[in-house]
C-alpha positions as a printed NumPy array, in Angstrom:
array([[-13.029,  14.887, -16.847],
       [-14.159,  12.961, -19.683],
       [-15.524,   8.998, -19.512],
       [-12.992,   8.588, -21.893],
       [-10.395,  10.152, -19.099],
       [-12.336,   7.431, -16.175],
       [-11.349,   4.548, -18.044],
       [ -8.199,   5.124, -18.713],
       [ -7.849,   5.315, -15.02 ],
       [ -9.269,   2.16 , -14.231],
       [ -5.641,   0.808, -14.773],
       [ -3.79 ,   2.95 , -12.73 ],
       [ -2.971,   1.546,  -9.035],
       [ -2.967,   4.825,  -7.492],
       [ -6.328,   6.415,  -8.702],
       [ -8.53 ,   6.288,  -5.727],
       [-11.752,   4.243,  -7.165],
       [-12.818,   2.402,  -4.015],
       [-15.017,   3.756,  -1.111],
       [-14.311,   2.999,   2.528],
       [-17.335,  -0.355,   2.401],
       [-16.287,  -1.518,  -0.591],
       [-12.412,  -1.827,   0.164],
       [-13.115,  -3.17 ,   3.668],
       [-15.689,  -5.957,   1.412],
       [-12.969,  -6.509,  -0.454],
       [-10.272,  -7.227,   1.995],
       [-13.295,  -8.89 ,   4.076],
       [-12.418,  -6.609,   7.21 ],
       [-14.403,  -3.744,   9.028],
       [-14.225,  -0.084,   8.201],
       [-12.814,   0.245,  11.567],
       [ -9.814,  -1.798,  10.533],
       [ -9.262,   0.899,   7.278],
       [ -9.517,   3.425,   9.951],
       [ -6.953,   2.353,  12.252],
       [ -4.101,   1.711,   9.508],
       [ -5.199,   5.049,   8.391],
       [ -4.828,   6.473,  11.859],
       [ -1.542,   4.722,  12.421],
       [ -0.621,   6.299,   9.133],
       [ -0.059,   3.26 ,   6.979],
       [ -2.496,   4.724,   4.311],
       [ -3.874,   7.908,   3.637],
       [ -6.786,   7.275,   1.605],
       [ -7.646,  10.308,  -0.744],
       [-11.438,  12.393,  -0.334],
       [-14.   ,  12.81 ,  -2.195],
       [-15.628,  16.157,  -3.103],
       [-17.826,  14.864,  -0.418],
       [-15.142,  14.004,   2.084],
       [-15.753,  10.222,   1.857],
       [-12.368,   8.21 ,   2.069],
       [-11.392,   6.676,  -1.169],
       [ -8.67 ,   3.979,  -1.682],
       [ -6.816,   2.797,  -4.295],
       [ -5.564,  -0.77 ,  -5.699],
       [ -1.95 ,   0.44 ,  -3.971],
       [ -3.419,   1.276,  -1.026],
       [ -5.861,  -1.831,  -0.666],
       [ -2.425,  -4.451,  -1.611],
       [ -0.571,  -2.304,   1.392],
       [ -3.84 ,  -3.118,   3.912],
       [ -3.994,  -6.856,   2.984],
       [ -0.521,  -6.888,   4.191],
       [ -1.022,  -5.469,   7.332],
       [ -4.5  ,  -7.357,   7.772],
       [ -2.709, -10.665,   6.944],
       [ -0.298,  -9.855,  10.256],
       [ -3.102,  -8.771,  12.213],
       [ -4.766, -12.224,  11.499],
       [ -1.377, -13.892,  12.85 ],
       [ -2.054, -12.156,  16.293],
       [  0.018,  -8.542,  15.148],
       [ -1.28 ,  -5.815,  17.137],
       [ -2.648,  -3.075,  14.614],
       [  0.247,  -0.634,  15.118],
       [  2.807,  -3.161,  14.639],
       [  1.88 ,  -4.584,  11.846],
       [  1.715,  -1.175,  10.428],
       [  5.492,  -0.598,  11.237],
       [  6.323,  -3.335,   9.415],
       [  4.942,  -3.261,   6.825],
       [  6.23 ,   0.266,   6.126],
       [  9.591,  -1.06 ,   7.141],
       [  9.53 ,  -3.427,   4.881],
       [  8.477,  -1.355,   2.13 ],
       [ 11.381,   1.239,   3.09 ],
       [ 13.961,  -2.236,   2.574],
       [ 12.594,  -3.022,  -0.874],
       [ 12.682,   0.737,  -2.055],
       [ 16.575,   0.532,  -0.333],
       [ 17.442,  -2.771,  -2.185],
       [ 16.158,  -1.367,  -5.492],
       [ 18.204,   1.835,  -5.222],
       [ 21.541,  -0.671,  -4.409],
       [ 20.485,  -2.494,  -7.053],
       [ 20.432,   0.527,  -9.238],
       [ 23.463,   1.774,  -8.567],
       [ 25.474,  -1.732,  -8.584],
       [ 24.032,  -1.822, -12.131],
       [ 25.128,   2.016, -12.861],
       [ 28.505,   1.68 , -11.272],
       [ 29.348,  -2.06 , -12.282],
       [ 29.958,  -3.13 ,  -8.966],
       [ 28.895,  -7.23 ,  -7.495],
       [ 26.274,  -7.943,  -5.389],
       [ 28.183,  -8.079,  -1.955],
       [ 25.394, -10.899,  -1.126],
       [ 25.942, -12.839,  -3.711],
       [ 27.782, -16.591,  -3.179],
       [ 31.005, -16.277,  -3.803]])
């Protein structure tokens, strides 16, 4: 990979650009929190050649949502499950909207 290739990846939300320490700093949390949400399988950081955890911007957004819930008093495991369910619901809603557009079906939740 050349330097030009690396610069192009800076805009990639899935590029694992952040070390665990930097990710924790950006989120205002501890490295232990990142390990806990990894153990709960909310996010799976990629590993560097040396085995160090690396996080993408997309993963940091997910971790930030979990942290919001934990800060409100939700246990880590429950916060991770909530975030997973929210993500699944959003995906299902997008698929339904796409299906309605393709078939010309009206939105059943729209006001009559």
